[in-house]
Residue, then its C-alpha position, 0 to 999 in steps of 0.5 A: m499500500t502507498q501513501k498515495e493508496i493512504i491519502e485517497a482512502i483518507a480522502e474517501e473517507l472524508t468525503l473530500p477531493v484527494t487534492d485537499v488532502d496530503l501529508d501536511s494537512d493537520l487533521s483539525d486545522d486544515l481538515g476541520l475535523n472535531r475529535v469525535e469526526i477524527a475518532d470516526l475516521f480512525t475507525s473507518l480506516s480500521k475497518r478498511f485496512t484491517i488494523i487495530f489503533d491503539p488509544r495513546e498512539m491516536e492522540d500523537i496524530e495530528t497530520v494526515g502525515d502521522l496518520v500515513d505513517l501509522i497506517e503504513d507501521k500498522l500494515l507492516e506489522 
């Protein structure tokens, strides 16, 4: 799975054009997500990629790049 594919999945889950989502996009500031929406995004991506996020790991995620890195790490486990 490439970074581009993960970004496309994130954009799709958020119903945003993929051009609006890049590695530097802040989940709250740039994409306008609140805590509940971020939790929903994690749940959707967890199901989509068949991975489990540790709640402690999720606390450190601020940008799409952070999320992509975490997903890539989880896919390698």
